[in-house]
Structure formats: C-alpha cells, structure tokens
C-alpha positions as CSV (number, residue, x, y, z in Angstrom):
1,M,-46.5,-86.6,46.4
2,G,-42.7,-87.0,46.5
3,V,-40.5,-87.8,49.4
4,F,-39.2,-84.2,49.5
5,N,-42.5,-82.5,49.1
6,G,-42.4,-79.0,50.5
7,K,-38.6,-79.0,51.0
8,I,-36.5,-76.1,49.7
9,V,-33.3,-77.2,48.1
10,W,-30.5,-75.0,46.7
11,V,-28.2,-76.6,44.2
12,T,-25.0,-74.9,42.9
13,G,-23.5,-75.8,39.6
14,A,-27.1,-76.7,38.6
15,G,-26.8,-76.1,34.9
16,T,-25.0,-79.3,34.0
17,G,-23.6,-82.6,35.2
18,I,-24.0,-83.6,38.9
19,G,-25.9,-80.4,39.7
20,K,-28.4,-80.8,37.0
21,A,-29.0,-84.5,38.0
22,A,-29.4,-83.4,41.7
23,A,-31.8,-80.6,40.9
24,T,-34.0,-82.6,38.6
25,M,-34.1,-85.5,41.2
26,F,-35.1,-83.3,44.1
27,A,-37.7,-81.5,42.0
28,A,-39.2,-84.8,40.8
29,E,-39.5,-85.8,44.4
30,G,-41.5,-82.6,45.3
31,A,-38.9,-80.1,46.4
32,K,-38.8,-76.5,45.3
33,V,-35.3,-76.1,43.8
34,A,-33.2,-73.0,43.5
35,L,-30.9,-73.5,40.4
36,I,-27.7,-71.7,41.0
37,G,-24.9,-71.3,38.5
38,R,-22.7,-68.8,36.6
39,R,-24.5,-69.2,33.2
40,L,-28.2,-68.3,32.8
41,E,-28.7,-70.3,29.6
42,P,-28.1,-73.8,31.0
43,L,-30.0,-72.9,34.2
44,M,-33.0,-72.0,32.1
45,E,-32.8,-75.3,30.2
46,V,-32.9,-77.2,33.5
47,Y,-35.7,-74.9,34.7
48,G,-37.7,-75.7,31.6
49,E,-37.2,-79.5,32.1
50,I,-38.3,-79.3,35.7
51,V,-41.4,-77.2,35.0
52,A,-42.3,-79.3,32.0
53,A,-42.3,-82.3,34.3
54,G,-44.6,-80.6,36.8
55,G,-41.9,-79.5,39.2
56,M,-41.1,-76.2,40.8
57,A,-37.8,-74.3,40.4
58,T,-36.3,-70.8,40.2
59,A,-33.1,-69.9,38.3
60,E,-30.5,-67.7,40.2
61,P,-27.4,-66.8,38.0
62,L,-24.6,-66.5,40.5
63,D,-20.8,-66.9,40.8
64,V,-20.3,-68.6,44.1
65,A,-16.8,-67.1,44.4
66,D,-18.4,-63.6,44.7
67,R,-19.3,-63.4,48.4
68,A,-21.3,-60.2,48.0
69,A,-23.3,-61.7,45.2
70,V,-23.9,-64.9,47.2
71,D,-25.1,-62.9,50.2
72,A,-27.5,-60.8,48.0
73,A,-28.9,-63.9,46.3
74,S,-29.4,-65.8,49.6
75,T,-31.4,-62.8,50.9
76,R,-33.6,-63.0,47.8
77,L,-34.1,-66.7,47.9
78,I,-34.9,-66.8,51.6
79,A,-37.4,-63.9,51.1
80,Q,-38.9,-65.9,48.3
81,F,-39.1,-69.4,50.0
82,G,-38.9,-68.5,53.7
83,R,-36.4,-71.3,54.5
84,V,-33.7,-73.6,53.1
85,D,-33.7,-77.2,54.0
86,I,-30.9,-78.7,51.8
87,L,-27.9,-77.0,50.3
88,V,-26.0,-79.0,47.6
89,N,-22.6,-77.4,47.2
90,N,-21.7,-78.8,43.8
91,A,-20.1,-76.0,41.8
92,G,-16.6,-76.9,40.8
93,V,-14.0,-76.2,38.1
94,N,-10.6,-77.4,36.9
95,V,-8.1,-76.2,34.4
96,S,-6.3,-78.0,31.6
97,N,-2.7,-77.1,32.7
98,R,-3.0,-78.6,36.1
99,R,0.4,-80.1,36.9
100,L,2.8,-78.1,39.1
101,E,5.3,-77.4,36.4
102,E,2.6,-75.8,34.2
103,L,0.0,-74.5,36.7
104,A,-0.4,-70.7,36.4
105,P,-1.0,-68.6,39.6
106,Q,-4.2,-67.2,38.1
107,D,-5.5,-70.8,37.4
108,W,-4.7,-71.7,41.1
109,D,-6.7,-68.7,42.2
110,F,-9.6,-69.6,39.9
111,V,-9.9,-73.2,41.1
112,I,-9.5,-72.3,44.8
113,D,-11.9,-69.4,44.6
114,V,-14.7,-71.4,43.0
115,N,-14.2,-74.9,44.6
116,L,-13.2,-74.0,48.2
117,T,-14.1,-70.3,48.8
118,G,-17.3,-70.7,46.9
119,T,-18.3,-73.7,49.0
120,F,-17.6,-71.6,52.2
121,N,-19.6,-68.7,50.8
122,M,-22.7,-70.8,50.3
123,V,-22.3,-72.4,53.8
124,H,-21.9,-69.0,55.3
125,A,-25.1,-67.8,53.5
126,V,-27.4,-70.6,54.7
127,F,-25.9,-71.3,58.1
128,P,-27.9,-68.6,60.1
129,R,-31.2,-69.6,58.5
130,M,-30.6,-73.3,59.2
131,K,-29.6,-72.5,62.7
132,D,-32.8,-70.6,63.3
133,Q,-34.8,-73.5,61.8
134,A,-32.9,-75.9,64.1
135,E,-32.4,-78.2,61.1
136,G,-30.8,-78.4,57.7
137,L,-28.6,-80.6,55.5
138,I,-25.5,-79.5,53.7
139,I,-24.2,-81.8,51.0
140,N,-20.7,-80.9,49.8
141,V,-19.4,-82.5,46.6
142,A,-15.7,-83.1,47.0
143,S,-13.8,-85.9,45.3
144,T,-11.5,-88.9,45.9
145,S,-8.9,-86.2,45.1
146,A,-9.7,-85.0,48.6
147,Q,-8.4,-88.3,50.0
148,Q,-5.4,-89.0,47.7
149,V,-3.5,-86.6,45.5
150,S,-3.1,-87.3,41.8
151,G,-1.4,-85.7,38.9
152,L,-4.6,-86.5,37.0
153,S,-6.6,-84.0,39.1
154,G,-3.7,-81.6,39.6
155,A,-2.4,-79.6,42.6
156,A,-5.0,-76.8,42.6
157,Y,-8.0,-79.2,42.3
158,S,-6.6,-81.6,44.9
159,A,-5.9,-78.7,47.3
160,S,-9.4,-77.3,46.8
161,K,-11.1,-80.6,47.4
162,F,-9.0,-81.4,50.5
163,G,-10.2,-78.0,51.7
164,V,-13.8,-78.8,51.0
165,R,-13.5,-82.1,52.8
166,G,-11.9,-80.4,55.8
167,L,-14.6,-77.8,55.9
168,S,-17.3,-80.4,55.6
169,L,-15.9,-82.6,58.4
170,S,-15.5,-79.5,60.6
171,L,-19.2,-78.7,60.0
172,T,-20.1,-82.2,61.0
173,Q,-18.2,-81.7,64.3
174,E,-19.5,-78.2,65.0
175,A,-23.0,-77.8,63.5
176,W,-24.8,-80.8,64.9
177,K,-25.8,-78.9,68.0
178,F,-27.8,-76.6,65.8
179,G,-29.6,-79.5,64.1
180,I,-27.5,-79.1,60.9
181,R,-26.2,-82.3,59.3
182,T,-23.4,-82.4,56.7
183,C,-22.3,-85.0,54.2
184,C,-19.1,-84.8,52.1
185,L,-19.5,-86.9,48.9
186,C,-16.2,-88.1,47.5
187,P,-16.8,-89.5,44.1
188,N,-14.1,-90.8,41.8
189,E,-14.4,-90.2,38.0
190,V,-17.9,-88.9,37.1
191,N,-18.9,-88.5,33.5
192,T,-19.5,-84.7,33.5
193,P,-18.4,-81.8,31.2
194,I,-15.4,-81.2,33.4
195,M,-13.9,-84.4,31.9
196,T,-13.4,-82.5,28.6
197,R,-10.8,-80.3,30.3
198,R,-8.4,-83.3,30.5
199,K,-5.6,-83.5,28.0
200,V,-6.3,-87.2,27.5
201,Q,-9.8,-87.7,26.2
202,Y,-11.7,-90.9,27.0
203,S,-13.7,-93.0,24.6
204,Q,-17.4,-93.3,25.0
205,E,-17.0,-96.8,26.3
206,V,-14.8,-95.6,29.1
207,L,-17.1,-92.7,29.9
208,D,-20.0,-95.1,30.2
209,Q,-18.0,-97.1,32.8
210,C,-17.6,-94.0,34.9
211,I,-19.9,-92.9,37.7
212,Q,-22.9,-91.1,36.0
213,P,-24.4,-87.8,37.4
214,R,-27.6,-89.6,38.2
215,D,-25.7,-92.0,40.4
216,L,-24.5,-89.1,42.5
217,A,-28.1,-87.8,42.6
218,E,-29.2,-91.1,44.0
219,A,-26.5,-90.9,46.7
220,M,-27.8,-87.5,47.7
221,R,-31.3,-88.9,47.8
222,F,-30.2,-91.6,50.2
223,V,-28.3,-89.1,52.4
224,A,-31.2,-86.7,52.5
225,L,-33.7,-89.4,53.5
226,M,-31.8,-90.3,56.6
227,P,-33.9,-89.4,59.7
228,Q,-32.7,-86.4,61.7
229,R,-31.1,-88.6,64.3
230,T,-28.8,-90.2,61.7
231,S,-25.9,-88.5,59.9
232,I,-23.6,-89.6,57.1
233,P,-20.5,-87.3,57.4
234,E,-18.7,-88.8,54.4
235,M,-19.3,-91.1,51.5
236,T,-16.7,-92.4,49.0
237,I,-18.0,-93.6,45.6
238,Y,-16.0,-95.4,43.0
239,P,-16.9,-96.9,39.6
240,T,-17.0,-100.7,39.6
241,V,-14.5,-100.9,36.7
242,I,-11.1,-99.7,38.0
243,R,-8.8,-98.6,35.1
244,T,-5.1,-98.6,34.9
245,R,-3.8,-95.0,34.3
246,T,-1.4,-94.1,31.5
247,P,1.7,-92.0,32.2
248,A,0.1,-89.3,30.0
249,E,-2.9,-89.1,32.3
250,V,-1.1,-89.0,35.7
251,G,1.9,-86.9,34.6
252,L,4.6,-89.5,35.4
253,P,7.5,-90.4,33.1
254,D,7.0,-93.2,30.7
C-alpha cells in the first residue's frame, strides 16, 4: 500500500517531463491519477507505464487554456472519481524567439494563455469540489523566473510565471479557511523537453547537472505528505552546480 493510496490526483502536462515524473510517482504510491495534456499519444504512453506497473490512471486530452474544455473535463473526472485531492498545475510552454526585440504578440498570447490562464482555469475547476471536501492540495509549478527576470527565459515566460506565483500565494492567503493548501514550486533549470526550445543547446553533461524531473516529483511527494496542519506556500529549487551564463544565452551584448 502506497502513501497516497485512495487519493485522486490530477496532473497537467502529464505526457512528458515534470508532469510524467509526478504522475508516475503518485501512481506508484497508490493514487489514482488523471493524466491531462494536449496530446493523446504521450498521455497514453504514460498511462501504459502506470498500468503495467500496477497503478491506476485515466488519460484526459485537454488544452488547459480552453476554459470551456477544462470545465467539461473536470465535470467528467469528478463524476468518475467523486473527488479530487491533489491538483498538480504543471502544464507550461515557452517559445524560441523570447527576447523583447523578437517576441511576437501571438507568442506572448500563447505563453500567457497556457502558463497563467491555464493554471487559473484548472484552479477554478477544482476549487468548488475541494471547498466542499474541506481539504485539498494545489501544487503550482512556477520557476525561478517568477522571482528574477532573465533574458534566458524571456519576457512572456517570466511574466507568466510571476503571475502563477502571485496566484499561488494569493490562494495560500485566501483558501486556507476552506482546508485548501497551496504550494508554488520554483525550480531553476530542469532537464525537460522545453530545454530544446532554447537557441543555445546544452551538452548531455550540462543536462545531467540540471534538476531532473524525478527530483521535482520528490519535492511534490514531500509537500503532499505534510499533515493538514502544515503548509509549504513556496519552495525554491536549484541545481547544485551553478553555471556561468554566456551572452548568447541571456541576450546581453558580448
């Protein structure tokens, strides 16, 4: 029996990277996991891994930026499972042309819609059920870009993650009286597919020194195992090896 036996966990961006690591961790510990993401194929791959390992999951193809679709999916999932104990808001995107002098308005909209509005849409979907339950945990994956701006992350990504952090801390302030706890995870560089969107590609040696998705899953496990009386509003996570950035990475003159 796992430590999350009987818990219902929704994970967005569950097809790859941090979301996949979180989903497989919660499932391995006994939770029933709703795998949420835009693309069915990677969700089904994660679903297959979980079921093959003896876990329980369901795949829910969904664009978190589409509020009507989120509301419809949440209705289906709550009807299926009866409750939702943990929401992991992990879905996130970035674009290649991310510096202000090259950032296109449509790319700004895309990043904000998925990263920030998508996070709100999922919170809005689970909040009434968690309130009725008088308990629940919302884990929002932000970034150290939510604490300090960087040309490496870009204006749109930084703005979206500052927004996620603001939303998360607002939930901590407002939702406790309903038994709902919130944690904002702010990791630095994580070795996920989003790294391939950067113009400067890293060697495997550097990627191995980054935070790994399973490390973030372990952080979520730690947060979720805190007793109801204890809350961790925010957690900042860095790789041990701190690298010096090149001008090409951060967008500064040589």
